[in-house]
C-alpha positions in Angstrom: -0.1 -0.1 -0.4 1.3 3.7 -0.7 -0.3 6.7 1.6 -0.3 10.0 0.6 -2.0 13.2 1.9 -4.8 15.0 0.3 -5.7 18.4 0.9 -9.6 18.1 1.5 -12.1 21.0 0.5 -11.6 23.7 3.8 -7.8 22.8 4.0 -7.5 20.0 6.1 -5.2 17.0 5.5 -6.3 13.5 5.5 -4.6 10.2 4.2 -5.5 8.2 1.5 -4.4 4.0 1.3 -3.6 3.5 -2.7 -2.8 -0.2 -3.6 0.2 -0.8 -5.5 -0.4 -0.6 -9.1 -0.9 -3.4 -10.8 2.1 -4.7 -12.8 1.2 -4.1 -16.9 3.8 -4.7 -19.4 5.6 -1.3 -20.6 6.0 -0.8 -24.1 9.1 -1.9 -25.8 11.4 -1.1 -26.9 13.0 -2.7 -24.0 15.5 0.5 -23.5 13.7 1.3 -20.5 15.5 -0.2 -17.4 13.4 -2.7 -15.4 14.1 -0.2 -12.3 12.8 2.9 -14.7 9.7 0.5 -15.3 8.8 0.3 -11.5 9.4 3.6 -10.6 6.7 4.4 -13.8 4.2 2.3 -12.6 4.6 3.6 -8.5 4.3 7.2 -10.6 0.8 6.1 -12.2 -0.4 4.4 -9.3 0.2 7.6 -7.2 -1.1 10.0 -9.7 -4.4 8.2 -10.1 -4.5 8.0 -6.2 -4.2 11.4 -5.7 -6.5 12.8 -8.6 -9.4 9.9 -7.0 -9.0 11.9 -3.6 -8.9 15.7 -5.0 -12.0 14.7 -7.1 -13.3 13.3 -4.1 -12.2 16.3 -1.7 -13.8 18.8 -4.2 -17.4 20.1 -3.4 -19.7 19.6 -6.4 -20.1 22.1 -8.7 -23.7 22.6 -8.2 -23.1 23.7 -4.5 -20.4 25.9 -5.6 -22.5 29.1 -6.1 -25.1 28.5 -3.1 -26.1 31.1 -0.4 -27.6 30.9 3.0 -29.7 33.3 4.3 -29.9 33.4 8.2 -33.2 34.5 9.7 -33.2 35.0 13.4 -35.8 34.1 16.2 -35.6 38.0 17.7 -37.2 36.7 20.9 -34.3 33.9 21.5 -31.6 36.6 19.9 -32.8 39.1 22.7 -32.8 36.8 25.4 -29.3 36.1 24.6 -28.5 39.7 24.3 -30.6 41.6 27.3 -28.6 44.6 27.7 -28.8 45.7 23.5 -30.5 48.3 22.5 -31.1 47.6 19.3 -34.2 48.2 17.4 -34.2 43.9 17.0 -34.6 43.9 20.8 -36.3 47.1 21.8 -39.3 46.8 19.3 -41.5 43.9 18.4 -39.8 41.9 15.7 -39.8 38.2 15.5 -37.9 36.3 12.3 -35.7 39.3 10.9 -33.1 39.0 8.2 -29.3 38.2 9.8 -27.4 38.1 6.7 -26.6 36.4 3.3 -23.7 34.1 3.0 -21.9 32.5 0.1 -21.3 28.6 1.2 -18.0 28.8 -0.6 -14.5 30.6 -0.8 -15.0 33.7 -3.2 -11.9 35.6 -4.6 -8.9 35.6 -2.1 -10.5 35.5 1.1 -12.4 32.7 2.9 -15.9 33.8 4.5 -15.6 34.7 7.8 -12.0 35.1 7.6 -9.7 37.8 6.2 -12.7 39.7 4.3 -11.4 42.8 2.5 -11.3 45.8 4.6 -14.3 47.7 2.9 -15.7 50.5 4.5 -19.4 50.4 5.4 -20.4 54.3 5.7 -23.1 55.1 8.2 -25.6 55.9 5.4 -25.7 52.5 4.0 -26.1 51.3 7.7 -29.1 53.3 8.0 -30.7 51.7 4.6 -29.8 48.3 6.1 -31.7 49.1 9.0 -34.9 48.3 6.2 -34.0 44.9 6.0 -31.7 44.0 9.3 -33.3 46.2 12.4 -29.9 45.5 13.7 -27.1 47.8 13.3 -24.1 46.2 15.2 -25.3 42.9 13.3 -25.3 44.9 10.0 -21.7 46.0 10.8 -21.0 42.0 11.2 -22.4 40.9 8.2 -21.2 43.1 5.6 -17.5 42.8 7.2 -17.5 39.2 7.7 -19.8 38.1 5.2 -20.7 41.0 2.6 -17.0 42.3 1.7 -15.9 38.5 0.9 -18.5 38.4 -2.1 -16.5 40.7 -4.5 -20.5 42.1 -5.3 -19.8 45.8 -3.9 -22.2 47.4 -1.2 -25.0 48.2 -3.4 -25.1 44.8 -5.1 -24.7 42.7 -1.8 -27.5 44.6 -0.2 -29.4 44.4 -2.6 -29.2 40.4 -3.2 -29.8 40.4 0.4 -32.9 42.3 0.4 -34.0 40.2 -2.3 -33.5 37.2 -0.2 -35.9 38.7 2.4 -38.2 39.3 -0.5 -38.2 36.0 -1.8 -39.0 34.4 1.3 -42.9 34.2 2.6 -42.9 34.5 6.6 -45.8 32.0 8.0 -48.0 34.6 10.0 -48.1 32.0 13.2 -44.8 33.3 14.2 -45.9 36.8 14.8 -47.9 37.7 18.0 -46.3 34.8 20.0 -47.1 35.7 23.8 -46.4 32.8 25.5 -43.8 29.8 24.9 -44.7 27.4 21.9 -43.8 23.6 22.0 -43.9 22.6 18.6 -42.4 20.0 16.1 -39.3 20.9 14.0 -41.3 19.7 11.0 -44.2 21.7 11.6 -41.7 24.8 11.7 -40.5 23.7 8.2 -44.2 22.9 7.0 -45.4 26.5 7.9 -42.4 27.7 5.5 -43.2 25.2 3.1 -46.9 26.0 2.6 -46.6 29.8 2.4 -43.6 29.4 -0.6 -43.9 27.6 -3.7 -40.9 25.6 -5.0 -39.4 25.6 -1.7 -38.6 22.0 -0.8 -37.7 20.2 2.8 -34.3 20.5 2.2 -33.8 24.4 1.2 -34.6 25.1 4.9 -32.8 24.3 8.3 -33.4 24.9 11.8 -30.7 26.3 14.1 -31.3 26.0 18.4 -29.4 26.4 21.1 -30.2 23.5 23.2 -34.2 23.5 22.5 -34.6 26.8 21.8 -35.3 28.0 18.1 -32.7 30.6 17.3 -32.1 30.3 13.5 -33.8 29.6 10.2 -32.1 29.1 7.4 -33.2 29.3 3.7 -31.0 28.3 1.1 -30.7 29.7 -2.7 -28.9 29.2 -5.8 -27.0 32.0 -7.8 -30.2 32.6 -9.6 -31.7 33.0 -6.1 -33.9 29.8 -6.5 -34.7 27.5 -3.3 -31.9 25.0 -3.5 -30.5 22.0 -0.9 -28.9 23.5 2.0 -25.0 22.6 2.3 -25.4 21.8 6.0 -27.9 20.1 8.1 -29.6 22.0 11.2 -29.4 21.0 14.9 -32.6 21.2 16.0 -33.9 18.1 17.8 -37.5 17.0 16.4 -39.4 18.9 19.6 -38.1 22.1 20.0 -39.4 25.4 21.7 -40.3 29.0 20.4 -39.5 32.0 23.2 -42.1 34.4 23.5 -41.8 38.3 23.0 -41.0 39.8 25.8 -44.7 42.0 27.0 -43.2 45.1 26.8 -41.9 44.7 23.5 -45.4 44.3 22.1 -46.4 47.0 19.8 -43.1 49.0 20.2 -40.3 50.1 17.7 -41.8 49.2 14.5 -43.3 52.4 13.3 -40.1 53.4 12.3 -39.6 50.9 9.3 -43.3 51.2 8.1 
């Protein structure tokens, strides 16, 4: 067996056990020595193994252009950020856009790591508040996600805003005033009922313990619903944290 290291998608290395290449006749003339023949066979065997490993490590091309929109369940987010003075936590908000992230490395920077330092002007922040009612999160979205896409400020915001408008939110998730216990499958079914062409695998749920924290909706390059690149972590039975009573009817008038 020949052991060789192959870099997988994402940068980690793994080992492949490659069988020795079967002994096959090498074309005449016999000017090639037996030692050179063995070397050629060994080289061809390792090359074939490396190629197979590289193909296995690379993602499918269909996955290269996927986008993942995050919808934050505001009551849960604000429970974890009790000191927040952002409109998301001072007003009556439920599911809100929390960013649009490409599912692959784009350009020279990996998403969430060393994005180009392209400034986000305050005037742009103000405009984005209509889509993401959380200024702190807006900065995170741009500097950790948007700047890596090479779309530019205007184009990235337009894409993120379009993703928000592309998804119809189930009305039953607005106005929740007490803790709700429901099945993850029922949450997905509510979205499927509201959105034509959305499939069960194009929406995934993220939880903190049993509390719903985020809904992920996945798109292809044309912003059509597509299978998500990663499964959610929610159990079968989950809880929805209710809106705090003092937030009912507060704050949202600035976005109307």
